[in-house]
C-alpha positions in Angstrom: 267.1 50.1 -49.5 266.3 46.5 -48.9 267.4 43.6 -51.1 264.4 43.8 -53.4 264.7 47.6 -53.9 268.4 47.2 -54.8 267.5 44.5 -57.3 264.7 46.7 -58.8 267.1 49.7 -59.1 269.7 47.5 -60.8 267.1 46.2 -63.2 265.8 49.6 -64.1 269.3 50.9 -64.6 270.2 47.9 -66.8 267.1 48.3 -68.9 267.8 52.0 -69.4 271.4 51.2 -70.5 270.2 48.6 -72.9 267.8 51.0 -74.5 270.5 53.6 -75.3 270.2 55.0 -78.8 273.4 53.3 -80.3 273.1 55.2 -83.6 273.1 58.5 -81.9 276.0 57.6 -79.6 278.1 56.5 -82.6 277.1 59.6 -84.6 278.2 62.0 -81.8 281.3 59.9 -81.0 282.3 60.2 -84.7 281.8 64.0 -84.7 284.0 64.2 -81.5 286.7 62.1 -83.1 286.8 64.1 -86.3 287.0 67.4 -84.5 289.7 66.3 -82.1 291.7 64.8 -85.0 291.4 68.2 -86.7 293.0 69.9 -83.6 289.8 71.2 -82.1 289.2 71.4 -78.3 286.5 69.9 -76.1 285.0 72.1 -73.3 282.7 70.2 -71.0 280.6 71.3 -68.1 277.7 70.3 -65.7 276.5 70.9 -62.2 276.9 68.5 -59.2 277.2 64.9 -60.4 277.2 66.1 -64.0 280.3 68.3 -63.2 282.0 65.1 -61.8 281.0 63.3 -65.0 282.3 66.1 -67.1 285.6 65.9 -65.3 285.7 62.2 -65.7 285.1 62.4 -69.5 287.7 65.1 -69.9 290.2 63.0 -68.0 289.7 60.1 -70.3 290.6 62.3 -73.3 293.5 64.1 -71.8 295.0 61.0 -70.2 293.9 57.8 -71.9 290.9 55.5 -72.0 292.2 52.0 -72.9 295.3 52.6 -75.0 298.4 54.7 -75.2 298.0 57.7 -77.5 298.7 61.4 -77.6 296.8 63.6 -75.1 293.7 65.4 -76.4 292.6 68.9 -75.5 289.6 68.5 -73.1 288.7 70.8 -70.3 286.1 70.5 -67.6 285.1 74.1 -66.9 284.3 73.7 -63.2 287.8 72.8 -62.3 289.1 76.4 -61.8 287.2 77.3 -58.6 288.6 80.8 -58.6 287.1 81.6 -62.0 283.9 79.8 -61.1 283.4 81.7 -57.9 284.5 85.0 -59.2 282.2 84.8 -62.2 279.4 83.6 -60.0 280.0 86.5 -57.6 280.5 89.3 -60.2 278.0 88.2 -62.9 275.8 85.6 -61.4 275.8 81.8 -61.4 273.9 81.7 -64.7 277.2 82.9 -66.4 279.8 80.7 -64.7 280.3 78.6 -67.8 279.3 81.0 -70.6 282.1 83.4 -69.6 284.6 80.6 -69.8 283.2 79.4 -73.1 283.7 82.9 -74.4 287.3 83.0 -73.2 288.4 79.5 -74.3 286.3 78.4 -77.3 287.0 79.0 -80.9 284.9 78.3 -84.0 284.6 74.5 -84.6 285.5 73.5 -81.1 283.2 71.1 -79.3 281.2 72.3 -76.3 279.4 69.6 -74.2 276.8 70.6 -71.7 275.5 68.0 -69.2 272.2 68.6 -67.4 269.9 65.8 -66.2 266.9 68.1 -66.5 268.1 69.8 -69.7 267.0 73.1 -68.2 269.9 74.3 -66.0 270.2 78.0 -66.7 274.0 78.1 -66.6 274.3 75.1 -68.9 271.8 76.5 -71.5 273.5 80.0 -71.3 276.9 78.5 -72.1 275.5 76.4 -74.9 273.9 79.4 -76.5 277.2 81.4 -76.2 279.0 78.4 -77.9 276.5 78.5 -80.8 277.2 82.2 -81.2 280.9 81.5 -81.4 280.4 78.8 -84.1 281.1 75.8 -81.9 279.6 72.4 -82.3 277.2 72.0 -79.3 276.5 68.7 -77.8 274.0 68.1 -75.0 273.6 65.3 -72.6 270.3 65.1 -70.7 267.4 62.8 -69.6 264.5 61.8 -71.8 262.2 64.8 -71.0 261.6 67.6 -73.4 263.8 70.5 -72.3 265.5 73.8 -73.3 268.6 71.8 -74.3 266.6 70.3 -77.2 266.4 73.7 -78.8 270.1 74.6 -78.3 272.2 71.5 -79.0 273.4 70.5 -82.5 273.6 66.9 -81.2 271.9 65.6 -78.1 272.1 62.4 -76.2 269.0 61.7 -74.1 269.3 59.1 -71.4 266.3 56.9 -71.3 265.2 57.9 -67.8 263.9 60.8 -65.8 265.7 59.6 -62.6 268.8 61.6 -62.0 271.0 58.8 -60.9 270.1 56.6 -63.8 270.6 59.5 -66.2 274.1 60.1 -64.8 275.0 56.4 -65.1 274.1 56.5 -68.8 276.0 59.7 -69.3 279.2 58.2 -68.0 278.6 55.0 -70.0 278.2 57.0 -73.2 281.3 59.1 -72.2 283.3 55.9 -72.1 281.9 54.7 -75.5 282.8 58.1 -77.0 286.3 57.8 -75.5 286.7 54.4 -77.2 285.4 55.7 -80.6 287.9 58.6 -80.3 290.8 56.3 -79.4 290.0 53.9 -82.2 290.1 56.8 -84.7 293.6 58.0 -83.6 
């Protein structure tokens, strides 16, 4: 990338962040805060960079974001590589998260699936399993129509179709949710 291309990338990313649906972010953050205050768990998952974002968001909840508080139950489901690879081998990659959701989630828990396309089979399968179990299902994706639109109870759509810009917005929103949650405790 040359200097002009870097400037353009930063401009596009900044414009996308400034166009985030603030009402939707606050609505979902409030749902998360209420559920966590009521002792519910957050299970979160994604593939590739979205897995890393899932782990980052979970860490903000278990550790802390900006202030000292009690730890909150949040688990990024890709962290146990033995489970991930065994389930993938025995059942197929489509089920790596749904089997874990079935094992760990209870009615009323929050399940968050991240997929920049909104169509990742393993993410959609896990979200469907969470709905069957009576969980609150939150999706994070890009601004294209996707399968996630049909599954999520709440959905945050980044204002982009470019994977990197979508992921930048997802982590921004994860930080905002962490702040909303901390301010509620």
